[in-house]
N, C-alpha and C positions, 0 to 999 in steps of 0.2 A: 562440472569444472569447478575447480576453484578459483574464485573472485578472479573472473575473464575481465573484469573491467578495471581493473587497479589501475590499470595503466595501457598506453597504445599498444605496446609490444606483445603483452599478455592479449588486449583484445585481437587484434591482427593475427597472434599462433591460435587464439579459439577459431576464430572463422575459417583459416587456413584450412584446423582438423576438420570443421564443419565439412567444408566443400570435397575434401579428400575421402573421407568416410563415405559421403552420398555417392562419390564416384565409382569408386573401387568396387568391385564383384567378383573374389576367389575364395576358394575355401581356405588359403592358408593366409587372409588380412582379414581385419576382424569386421565383421559387416554392422552397419547402423539401422537398428530396429523399428525408434523411434526418437523422439527428442518432446520436452516438455519443458513448460515454466510453473511454476506456483504463482506466479505473478500474475494479474489480469490486465496490466497496461504496460506499454512502452516506459513510461513515466514509474512504472513501479520497476520494470524488470532488471532482475540484477543475479538472477539464481539459472543458470543452464544445466539438465539433466540429459545426459545421452546416454540411450538405452540399447546395451549390447549385449551379444551371446555370454553366457555364464562360461566360464573354463575355470578347471581346478586348482590352478598354480602358474609360477611363471620360470623362466628356467634360471634366476638364482637360487630355488629350491632343487631344480633337476642336480643342478651343477656340485651340488654338495654331497651328491648318492652315487654310487658306483654302479654306471649304467654301462652295457654292451655294446660291441662295434654296431650290432645293427640296432638299438637304439639312436645310437650317435649319427648314423649316416640316414637315417630316417628324417632324425629332426634336421639336419641340415642340409635335407633334400627339400623337406617343406619351407624352411627360410628362403632357399632359393627360388623356388617357382614362386613364393609372394613378392619377391625382388622384383625377380622377371617380370610378374603382372604389372607393378606397379612401374617399373622403369618403361612396359609398354605405354601405358599412359602418362609418359614425361614426368615423374614423380622420380626422386630420389630421396630416399630416407633419410639420411644423415644423421639419426641418432639410435642406429639399431645396437641394442645393449640387453643383458639378461633380461632385466624388467619390463622391458617392451616386447618380452617377446612371451607370448602365454601358452599352456598345452595343458591338454586334459591326461585323466588316466590311461585313456587308450592310444597316448602317444601324437594325439592329432593336433598340431600347431598351428599356432595364428598370430601376426606380427600385427602391433598396434603401435598408436601415441605419433599422430603427425603433424604433431604442432612445429615441426621443424624441418618438413618435406619442401625441396624446392627443386627448380629444375639444375641442369649443369652451370657450374660456375667458372668466368673465365679466370683469369690471374689477373690480382690487382683489382678485382672489383671489391666496392666499398662494403656490400652485403658479407664478403669473405672476412671481412677485418674484425666482425662484430665477436667478441670475446666468448668463449663456450659455447660455440656453435654448435656441437655437439658435444656428448659426456665426454670428459676428457682423456679416460683409460681405453676408450676406443676409436680415439681420433685418429683420421689418416695423415699419414707424415705429408700428403701435399695441403690439407689443411691447416697442421700445425704452423706449417711453412710458409703458408698461405699462398699458393701456388695455384689458385684454384682449383675446379675436379671436375670430374664425369662420374658416371654411372658406376665405374667400379672403386669408386670412396666406398661402397656398402660393400664390397667384398672383402676389403681390410677389415671391417667391423664382424662379419663371418668368420673371419681368420681368427682377430681376437677372441672372440667366442669360444671357439673349437677347441683352442689353444686351452682356453680356461677349461673347459669340461676336461679334456685330456689331465692337466695339471692341478685343476682342482684350489688355482688361486688365479688371481689378475696376472695378466701378462706383463704389462708395463703402467703401472700405478703411479704414474709421474704426479708432483706437486703442483704443477704449475707446467705451462706449455713448455718452457725450456727442460725443465727435468723431465717433461714426456719425450721430449726428444732425445735426450740423453739416454733413457729406461730403453727406449727401440734401439739405438744404435751401437749400445753396451753387449744389447743380445744380438742385432743382427748384421751389426758392424758399421760402419761410417761409409756412405753411398760414395761413386766413382769422384771425380770433378767434374766428368761430364754431365751429370745429373745436376751436381752444384751449379752447374754454370747456369741452370734454366732457372734458379731462385731471384729474386730482386738484390739488388746490389748489397744494401745494405743487410740483409737478412745471409744474404753469401758471405759477406764481409765476416759476421759474427759467427757462422758457422765454422767457418774455416781455423778463426781463433781457439774452438774447443778442441781436446784432444780427439785422435783418431783412434775410432777402436776394430780392431779384426772382425771380433764378430765371433760367433761359434757355427757350428752344423749345425741342423738339424737334428742327426742321432745326437748329438751333445745337448741341444735344448730339449728334444722329447727322446729320450732314449724308450727303448722297449719295456722296461720294468713301470711304467707309466700307464699303459695300454693294459685295455681288457685282453682276454684270452681271442686269438683269432674266430671267427663267425663259424660257427658250422653247417650255416645255411649259407651264407653265399663267399666261395674263395677269395675274393677281392677286397672283402673288409676283414682288412686286417693292419697290423701297427704300420708296415713299411707303405701301402697305399694311404692310409691316415697321413702320416706325417709327409708324404709326398705333394699330398692337397693340401697341406700346412704350407709347406715351400714355397708353394706356387701362389697363394692367396696372401702371406704375408712378406710383400715383395714391398720397396720402401719406392721405387719408381712405380706411379702407375701406369707408365707404357710396357713395363714390361710385366706387370700384373694380371694372374687370371682373370677373363671376364666372365661373367653370370653364365654365358651359354656354354663357356668351356668347362667351368666348373661342375654344371650339370651333366657334363659328359664326360668329365673323369671317373675310373673304376670304383673309385671307394662312394660314388653318388647315384652313377646310372643303373645299378641294380634297382632300383625304384621307379624309374625313367614311365610315366603314364604321359603320353602326347596331350590328352586331354587336360590334363593338370598343367604340364609346361607351356602348353601352346594355349593355355586359353585366351579367348579373344580380349583383347584392350576393352576397357571399360570406356575408351574415350578419353579424349586429349585433358589435362586437366589446365585451368585458365591462367597461365604464369602471370596476368596482368596482375592478378592480385597482390602478387609478390612487392609492385612498381607502385601500388595505390597507397597515397599517405592521406590519413582520413584522423579526423580526431575520435577520442573514446566515444563520444556521442555517436558519431556517425559509422564506426564499426558495430556499435551496441546498436543500433536500428537494422544495419545489415543480418548481424545474428537473429534478431527478434523475430527479422523477414523471414527467414530459413527455419527456425521453430516453428510458424505460424505456418507454414504447407503441409505439417505432420497432424493439422487439425484443429480444435479447437482447443486454447490451455485451458487447461483441468482447473475446475474450481479448488481452491487450497482446503 
C-alpha cells in the first residue's frame, strides 16, 4: 500500500481495504494470502505489504483486444458473481473499473481494490458529497447527482465496462461531474421530469437549465458491426442479447435499472450459471461502523499494525 499514512483519508481507506479483504471469500474476489511490514515496531511502522494471488493482467489490456461473445459473457458472469458475493456481505464496491478487475489467461477473473467499498447510502448523505467517490467515467448517475445509492450502483459500472469492451473506448469520458452528466444524457437522453423531481432542489434547478437531449436507441449506440460474430456454442450469445443486457444496465434511474440477480438470469449471462458460484455463502457481514469512526492518522496506523500482526511475527528486514 503506497503511503497509507499520509493523511486520515488514506489511512481509513487502507484499514477498510484490509478488513474487507480479510472478510470476503469467493473465487471472483481477490484473496488476501498474507500481510507484513519490514518495520519492527509501531513507532517505525510505515509500509504495509498485502500478499494476493498473482494474476496475469487487468481488463484495460483485454479491452484493447478482439474477444468473442463467449469470453465477454463469461467475464461479465464472473464480475456479477463477485459483486453478488460482496453485496451479500453488505459491501457495495462503488469503484468498479477495468483497472480494478484482474484476469488470467484462462479467462478467470477477480475483483480487487476495496478502499472505497461501503454500505448503501441515503440521499443527502454527507459522505455521498465527497468528490470523486468513484472513478468519474464509471460513476452512476445517482452518485453524480448526489441522490444516494444502493447495490445496483455497481451494475451501472458493469454496464460501462461492457459497453467499453464492445465499443473499444470509454462510454462517458466526462472531464468533471457536470460534463459527466452531459455525456450520459447526450447518449441516453435527458430523463423524465418524474426522475428529476427526486433530485435535491438546487441540483434539480441546475439540471433543468441544461439542454434536453433526446438520446439515441441502443441499436444506434451499439450497432451490430461493433459486436463479434454470434457464438457457435451458445445461441443466446449474440449481438441482440448483448445489446438488450446493456439497455437494462445503462438505465439512468436506478429504480428501473436491472439488479444483480436479474443480470445473472439474463440470457446473455445465464449460460454460465453455477449455483455454487452464484449462491456462494456470505462471508459474514462487514462492520460498517468502521465507516463512521473518526480517528487520527496515528490511531488508524495502530489499528492497521494490529491487523498486520495477526498474520504472525513481523519479518526481519
